mmCIF file as Biopython writes it, N, C-alpha, C and O atoms, coordinates in Angstrom:
data_model
#
loop_
_atom_site.group_PDB
_atom_site.id
_atom_site.type_symbol
_atom_site.label_atom_id
_atom_site.label_alt_id
_atom_site.label_comp_id
_atom_site.label_asym_id
_atom_site.label_entity_id
_atom_site.label_seq_id
_atom_site.pdbx_PDB_ins_code
_atom_site.Cartn_x
_atom_site.Cartn_y
_atom_site.Cartn_z
_atom_site.occupancy
_atom_site.B_iso_or_equiv
_atom_site.auth_seq_id
_atom_site.auth_asym_id
_atom_site.pdbx_PDB_model_num
ATOM 1   N N  . MET A ? 1  ? 1.372  26.994 -27.910 1.0 0.0 1  A 1 
ATOM 2   C CA . MET A ? 1  ? 1.042  25.559 -27.892 1.0 0.0 1  A 1 
ATOM 3   C C  . MET A ? 1  ? 2.253  24.741 -27.387 1.0 0.0 1  A 1 
ATOM 4   O O  . MET A ? 1  ? 2.112  23.896 -26.503 1.0 0.0 1  A 1 
ATOM 5   N N  . ALA A ? 2  ? 3.404  24.999 -27.943 1.0 0.0 2  A 1 
ATOM 6   C CA . ALA A ? 2  ? 4.586  24.222 -27.550 1.0 0.0 2  A 1 
ATOM 7   C C  . ALA A ? 2  ? 4.944  24.419 -26.071 1.0 0.0 2  A 1 
ATOM 8   O O  . ALA A ? 2  ? 5.195  23.436 -25.373 1.0 0.0 2  A 1 
ATOM 9   N N  . PRO A ? 3  ? 4.972  25.658 -25.579 1.0 0.0 3  A 1 
ATOM 10  C CA . PRO A ? 3  ? 5.329  25.843 -24.158 1.0 0.0 3  A 1 
ATOM 11  C C  . PRO A ? 3  ? 4.390  25.088 -23.218 1.0 0.0 3  A 1 
ATOM 12  O O  . PRO A ? 3  ? 4.842  24.533 -22.216 1.0 0.0 3  A 1 
ATOM 13  N N  . ALA A ? 4  ? 3.100  25.059 -23.522 1.0 0.0 4  A 1 
ATOM 14  C CA . ALA A ? 4  ? 2.149  24.349 -22.665 1.0 0.0 4  A 1 
ATOM 15  C C  . ALA A ? 4  ? 2.465  22.851 -22.657 1.0 0.0 4  A 1 
ATOM 16  O O  . ALA A ? 4  ? 2.433  22.217 -21.603 1.0 0.0 4  A 1 
ATOM 17  N N  . ALA A ? 5  ? 2.765  22.295 -23.810 1.0 0.0 5  A 1 
ATOM 18  C CA . ALA A ? 5  ? 3.092  20.875 -23.888 1.0 0.0 5  A 1 
ATOM 19  C C  . ALA A ? 5  ? 4.391  20.604 -23.132 1.0 0.0 5  A 1 
ATOM 20  O O  . ALA A ? 5  ? 4.511  19.597 -22.434 1.0 0.0 5  A 1 
ATOM 21  N N  . LEU A ? 6  ? 5.349  21.496 -23.273 1.0 0.0 6  A 1 
ATOM 22  C CA . LEU A ? 6  ? 6.628  21.329 -22.587 1.0 0.0 6  A 1 
ATOM 23  C C  . LEU A ? 6  ? 6.408  21.378 -21.077 1.0 0.0 6  A 1 
ATOM 24  O O  . LEU A ? 6  ? 6.961  20.567 -20.334 1.0 0.0 6  A 1 
ATOM 25  N N  . ARG A ? 7  ? 5.604  22.326 -20.636 1.0 0.0 7  A 1 
ATOM 26  C CA . ARG A ? 7  ? 5.326  22.454 -19.201 1.0 0.0 7  A 1 
ATOM 27  C C  . ARG A ? 7  ? 4.653  21.180 -18.687 1.0 0.0 7  A 1 
ATOM 28  O O  . ARG A ? 7  ? 4.957  20.718 -17.587 1.0 0.0 7  A 1 
ATOM 29  N N  . PHE A ? 8  ? 3.745  20.614 -19.475 1.0 0.0 8  A 1 
ATOM 30  C CA . PHE A ? 8  ? 3.048  19.399 -19.056 1.0 0.0 8  A 1 
ATOM 31  C C  . PHE A ? 8  ? 4.053  18.258 -18.869 1.0 0.0 8  A 1 
ATOM 32  O O  . PHE A ? 8  ? 3.979  17.512 -17.893 1.0 0.0 8  A 1 
ATOM 33  N N  . GLU A ? 9  ? 4.990  18.130 -19.813 1.0 0.0 9  A 1 
ATOM 34  C CA . GLU A ? 9  ? 5.986  17.066 -19.696 1.0 0.0 9  A 1 
ATOM 35  C C  . GLU A ? 9  ? 6.828  17.261 -18.444 1.0 0.0 9  A 1 
ATOM 36  O O  . GLU A ? 9  ? 7.134  16.293 -17.748 1.0 0.0 9  A 1 
ATOM 37  N N  . GLU A ? 10 ? 7.208  18.503 -18.150 1.0 0.0 10 A 1 
ATOM 38  C CA . GLU A ? 10 ? 8.019  18.753 -16.959 1.0 0.0 10 A 1 
ATOM 39  C C  . GLU A ? 10 ? 7.252  18.368 -15.700 1.0 0.0 10 A 1 
ATOM 40  O O  . GLU A ? 10 ? 7.827  17.800 -14.773 1.0 0.0 10 A 1 
ATOM 41  N N  . GLU A ? 11 ? 5.952  18.673 -15.662 1.0 0.0 11 A 1 
ATOM 42  C CA . GLU A ? 11 ? 5.157  18.309 -14.489 1.0 0.0 11 A 1 
ATOM 43  C C  . GLU A ? 11 ? 5.059  16.795 -14.361 1.0 0.0 11 A 1 
ATOM 44  O O  . GLU A ? 11 ? 5.087  16.263 -13.251 1.0 0.0 11 A 1 
ATOM 45  N N  . GLU A ? 12 ? 4.946  16.093 -15.491 1.0 0.0 12 A 1 
ATOM 46  C CA . GLU A ? 12 ? 4.880  14.632 -15.457 1.0 0.0 12 A 1 
ATOM 47  C C  . GLU A ? 12 ? 6.164  14.081 -14.843 1.0 0.0 12 A 1 
ATOM 48  O O  . GLU A ? 12 ? 6.114  13.236 -13.950 1.0 0.0 12 A 1 
ATOM 49  N N  . GLU A ? 13 ? 7.320  14.562 -15.323 1.0 0.0 13 A 1 
ATOM 50  C CA . GLU A ? 13 ? 8.594  14.081 -14.796 1.0 0.0 13 A 1 
ATOM 51  C C  . GLU A ? 13 ? 8.711  14.402 -13.313 1.0 0.0 13 A 1 
ATOM 52  O O  . GLU A ? 13 ? 9.200  13.579 -12.539 1.0 0.0 13 A 1 
ATOM 53  N N  . TRP A ? 14 ? 8.269  15.584 -12.911 1.0 0.0 14 A 1 
ATOM 54  C CA . TRP A ? 14 ? 8.382  15.991 -11.513 1.0 0.0 14 A 1 
ATOM 55  C C  . TRP A ? 14 ? 7.559  15.063 -10.614 1.0 0.0 14 A 1 
ATOM 56  O O  . TRP A ? 14 ? 8.024  14.648 -9.553  1.0 0.0 14 A 1 
ATOM 57  N N  . SER A ? 15 ? 6.331  14.741 -11.046 1.0 0.0 15 A 1 
ATOM 58  C CA . SER A ? 15 ? 5.480  13.886 -10.220 1.0 0.0 15 A 1 
ATOM 59  C C  . SER A ? 15 ? 6.094  12.486 -10.127 1.0 0.0 15 A 1 
ATOM 60  O O  . SER A ? 15 ? 5.999  11.843 -9.081  1.0 0.0 15 A 1 
ATOM 61  N N  . GLU A ? 16 ? 6.715  12.010 -11.196 1.0 0.0 16 A 1 
ATOM 62  C CA . GLU A ? 16 ? 7.353  10.693 -11.136 1.0 0.0 16 A 1 
ATOM 63  C C  . GLU A ? 16 ? 8.516  10.720 -10.153 1.0 0.0 16 A 1 
ATOM 64  O O  . GLU A ? 16 ? 8.705  9.770  -9.394  1.0 0.0 16 A 1 
ATOM 65  N N  . GLU A ? 17 ? 9.300  11.802 -10.157 1.0 0.0 17 A 1 
ATOM 66  C CA . GLU A ? 17 ? 10.414 11.904 -9.220  1.0 0.0 17 A 1 
ATOM 67  C C  . GLU A ? 17 ? 9.900  11.957 -7.787  1.0 0.0 17 A 1 
ATOM 68  O O  . GLU A ? 17 ? 10.490 11.352 -6.892  1.0 0.0 17 A 1 
ATOM 69  N N  . GLU A ? 18 ? 8.805  12.674 -7.566  1.0 0.0 18 A 1 
ATOM 70  C CA . GLU A ? 18 ? 8.229  12.764 -6.220  1.0 0.0 18 A 1 
ATOM 71  C C  . GLU A ? 18 ? 7.835  11.369 -5.735  1.0 0.0 18 A 1 
ATOM 72  O O  . GLU A ? 18 ? 8.123  11.005 -4.595  1.0 0.0 18 A 1 
ATOM 73  N N  . GLU A ? 19 ? 7.182  10.592 -6.587  1.0 0.0 19 A 1 
ATOM 74  C CA . GLU A ? 19 ? 6.759  9.248  -6.195  1.0 0.0 19 A 1 
ATOM 75  C C  . GLU A ? 19 ? 7.978  8.398  -5.864  1.0 0.0 19 A 1 
ATOM 76  O O  . GLU A ? 19 ? 7.950  7.628  -4.904  1.0 0.0 19 A 1 
ATOM 77  N N  . TRP A ? 20 ? 9.050  8.525  -6.649  1.0 0.0 20 A 1 
ATOM 78  C CA . TRP A ? 20 ? 10.253 7.740  -6.400  1.0 0.0 20 A 1 
ATOM 79  C C  . TRP A ? 20 ? 10.855 8.107  -5.048  1.0 0.0 20 A 1 
ATOM 80  O O  . TRP A ? 20 ? 11.282 7.234  -4.293  1.0 0.0 20 A 1 
ATOM 81  N N  . GLU A ? 21 ? 10.887 9.410  -4.748  1.0 0.0 21 A 1 
ATOM 82  C CA . GLU A ? 21 ? 11.450 9.838  -3.468  1.0 0.0 21 A 1 
ATOM 83  C C  . GLU A ? 21 ? 10.626 9.284  -2.312  1.0 0.0 21 A 1 
ATOM 84  O O  . GLU A ? 21 ? 11.190 8.867  -1.301  1.0 0.0 21 A 1 
ATOM 85  N N  . GLU A ? 22 ? 9.301  9.275  -2.446  1.0 0.0 22 A 1 
ATOM 86  C CA . GLU A ? 22 ? 8.461  8.753  -1.371  1.0 0.0 22 A 1 
ATOM 87  C C  . GLU A ? 22 ? 8.733  7.270  -1.163  1.0 0.0 22 A 1 
ATOM 88  O O  . GLU A ? 22 ? 8.831  6.821  -0.021  1.0 0.0 22 A 1 
ATOM 89  N N  . GLU A ? 23 ? 8.856  6.499  -2.239  1.0 0.0 23 A 1 
ATOM 90  C CA . GLU A ? 23 ? 9.133  5.071  -2.114  1.0 0.0 23 A 1 
ATOM 91  C C  . GLU A ? 23 ? 10.495 4.861  -1.462  1.0 0.0 23 A 1 
ATOM 92  O O  . GLU A ? 23 ? 10.650 3.978  -0.619  1.0 0.0 23 A 1 
ATOM 93  N N  . TRP A ? 24 ? 11.487 5.674  -1.850  1.0 0.0 24 A 1 
ATOM 94  C CA . TRP A ? 24 ? 12.829 5.529  -1.302  1.0 0.0 24 A 1 
ATOM 95  C C  . TRP A ? 24 ? 12.819 5.809  0.197   1.0 0.0 24 A 1 
ATOM 96  O O  . TRP A ? 24 ? 13.460 5.100  0.973   1.0 0.0 24 A 1 
ATOM 97  N N  . GLU A ? 25 ? 12.085 6.853  0.603   1.0 0.0 25 A 1 
ATOM 98  C CA . GLU A ? 25 ? 12.011 7.184  2.027   1.0 0.0 25 A 1 
ATOM 99  C C  . GLU A ? 25 ? 11.354 6.045  2.802   1.0 0.0 25 A 1 
ATOM 100 O O  . GLU A ? 25 ? 11.768 5.751  3.924   1.0 0.0 25 A 1 
ATOM 101 N N  . GLU A ? 26 ? 10.349 5.406  2.233   1.0 0.0 26 A 1 
ATOM 102 C CA . GLU A ? 26 ? 9.697  4.291  2.919   1.0 0.0 26 A 1 
ATOM 103 C C  . GLU A ? 26 ? 10.672 3.139  3.093   1.0 0.0 26 A 1 
ATOM 104 O O  . GLU A ? 26 ? 10.696 2.508  4.150   1.0 0.0 26 A 1 
ATOM 105 N N  . GLU A ? 27 ? 11.481 2.851  2.073   1.0 0.0 27 A 1 
ATOM 106 C CA . GLU A ? 27 ? 12.457 1.772  2.181   1.0 0.0 27 A 1 
ATOM 107 C C  . GLU A ? 27 ? 13.484 2.108  3.253   1.0 0.0 27 A 1 
ATOM 108 O O  . GLU A ? 27 ? 13.852 1.242  4.047   1.0 0.0 27 A 1 
ATOM 109 N N  . GLU A ? 28 ? 13.953 3.354  3.287   1.0 0.0 28 A 1 
ATOM 110 C CA . GLU A ? 28 ? 14.914 3.778  4.305   1.0 0.0 28 A 1 
ATOM 111 C C  . GLU A ? 28 ? 14.313 3.581  5.694   1.0 0.0 28 A 1 
ATOM 112 O O  . GLU A ? 28 ? 14.995 3.111  6.604   1.0 0.0 28 A 1 
ATOM 113 N N  . TRP A ? 29 ? 13.056 3.933  5.858   1.0 0.0 29 A 1 
ATOM 114 C CA . TRP A ? 29 ? 12.386 3.818  7.159   1.0 0.0 29 A 1 
ATOM 115 C C  . TRP A ? 29 ? 12.343 2.351  7.588   1.0 0.0 29 A 1 
ATOM 116 O O  . TRP A ? 29 ? 12.586 2.039  8.754   1.0 0.0 29 A 1 
ATOM 117 N N  . GLU A ? 30 ? 12.035 1.453  6.655   1.0 0.0 30 A 1 
ATOM 118 C CA . GLU A ? 30 ? 11.974 0.029  6.991   1.0 0.0 30 A 1 
ATOM 119 C C  . GLU A ? 30 ? 13.345 -0.458 7.436   1.0 0.0 30 A 1 
ATOM 120 O O  . GLU A ? 30 ? 13.446 -1.236 8.384   1.0 0.0 30 A 1 
ATOM 121 N N  . GLU A ? 31 ? 14.401 -0.011 6.766   1.0 0.0 31 A 1 
ATOM 122 C CA . GLU A ? 31 ? 15.750 -0.424 7.154   1.0 0.0 31 A 1 
ATOM 123 C C  . GLU A ? 31 ? 16.062 0.060  8.561   1.0 0.0 31 A 1 
ATOM 124 O O  . GLU A ? 31 ? 16.656 -0.675 9.350   1.0 0.0 31 A 1 
ATOM 125 N N  . GLU A ? 32 ? 15.669 1.291  8.887   1.0 0.0 32 A 1 
ATOM 126 C CA . GLU A ? 32 ? 15.927 1.821  10.224  1.0 0.0 32 A 1 
ATOM 127 C C  . GLU A ? 32 ? 15.179 1.010  11.276  1.0 0.0 32 A 1 
ATOM 128 O O  . GLU A ? 32 ? 15.712 0.767  12.359  1.0 0.0 32 A 1 
ATOM 129 N N  . GLU A ? 33 ? 13.950 0.587  10.975  1.0 0.0 33 A 1 
ATOM 130 C CA . GLU A ? 33 ? 13.190 -0.217 11.935  1.0 0.0 33 A 1 
ATOM 131 C C  . GLU A ? 33 ? 13.885 -1.554 12.159  1.0 0.0 33 A 1 
ATOM 132 O O  . GLU A ? 33 ? 13.945 -2.034 13.291  1.0 0.0 33 A 1 
ATOM 133 N N  . GLU A ? 34 ? 14.410 -2.163 11.098  1.0 0.0 34 A 1 
ATOM 134 C CA . GLU A ? 34 ? 15.109 -3.440 11.237  1.0 0.0 34 A 1 
ATOM 135 C C  . GLU A ? 34 ? 16.334 -3.264 12.125  1.0 0.0 34 A 1 
ATOM 136 O O  . GLU A ? 34 ? 16.614 -4.118 12.966  1.0 0.0 34 A 1 
ATOM 137 N N  . TRP A ? 35 ? 17.064 -2.173 11.950  1.0 0.0 35 A 1 
ATOM 138 C CA . TRP A ? 35 ? 18.243 -1.909 12.784  1.0 0.0 35 A 1 
ATOM 139 C C  . TRP A ? 35 ? 17.823 -1.806 14.243  1.0 0.0 35 A 1 
ATOM 140 O O  . TRP A ? 35 ? 18.493 -2.353 15.119  1.0 0.0 35 A 1 
ATOM 141 N N  . ALA A ? 36 ? 16.722 -1.111 14.514  1.0 0.0 36 A 1 
ATOM 142 C CA . ALA A ? 36 ? 16.259 -0.937 15.895  1.0 0.0 36 A 1 
ATOM 143 C C  . ALA A ? 36 ? 15.924 -2.299 16.502  1.0 0.0 36 A 1 
ATOM 144 O O  . ALA A ? 36 ? 16.230 -2.547 17.669  1.0 0.0 36 A 1 
ATOM 145 N N  . GLU A ? 37 ? 15.306 -3.172 15.734  1.0 0.0 37 A 1 
ATOM 146 C CA . GLU A ? 37 ? 14.958 -4.497 16.248  1.0 0.0 37 A 1 
ATOM 147 C C  . GLU A ? 37 ? 16.223 -5.284 16.566  1.0 0.0 37 A 1 
ATOM 148 O O  . GLU A ? 37 ? 16.274 -5.970 17.586  1.0 0.0 37 A 1 
ATOM 149 N N  . GLU A ? 38 ? 17.240 -5.201 15.719  1.0 0.0 38 A 1 
ATOM 150 C CA . GLU A ? 38 ? 18.484 -5.927 15.965  1.0 0.0 38 A 1 
ATOM 151 C C  . GLU A ? 38 ? 19.172 -5.394 17.216  1.0 0.0 38 A 1 
ATOM 152 O O  . GLU A ? 38 ? 19.749 -6.171 17.976  1.0 0.0 38 A 1 
ATOM 153 N N  . GLU A ? 39 ? 19.122 -4.097 17.440  1.0 0.0 39 A 1 
ATOM 154 C CA . GLU A ? 39 ? 19.766 -3.517 18.614  1.0 0.0 39 A 1 
ATOM 155 C C  . GLU A ? 39 ? 19.074 -3.983 19.893  1.0 0.0 39 A 1 
ATOM 156 O O  . GLU A ? 39 ? 19.727 -4.146 20.924  1.0 0.0 39 A 1 
ATOM 157 N N  . GLU A ? 40 ? 17.757 -4.198 19.835  1.0 0.0 40 A 1 
ATOM 158 C CA . GLU A ? 40 ? 17.041 -4.651 21.028  1.0 0.0 40 A 1 
ATOM 159 C C  . GLU A ? 40 ? 17.515 -6.041 21.444  1.0 0.0 40 A 1 
ATOM 160 O O  . GLU A ? 40 ? 17.582 -6.345 22.635  1.0 0.0 40 A 1 
ATOM 161 N N  . TRP A ? 41 ? 17.839 -6.876 20.474  1.0 0.0 41 A 1 
ATOM 162 C CA . TRP A ? 41 ? 18.337 -8.206 20.811  1.0 0.0 41 A 1 
ATOM 163 C C  . TRP A ? 41 ? 19.667 -8.044 21.524  1.0 0.0 41 A 1 
ATOM 164 O O  . TRP A ? 41 ? 20.286 -9.036 21.910  1.0 0.0 41 A 1 
#
């Protein structure tokens, strides 16, 4: 019983970290696009 609950918590934390990484990558991408626009000027 305990190992299953522990495994569930680990999966919850992992999915939260995955979502955070995806959001961070999107922010990085937006910053890169802004840089490209400034270089065009």
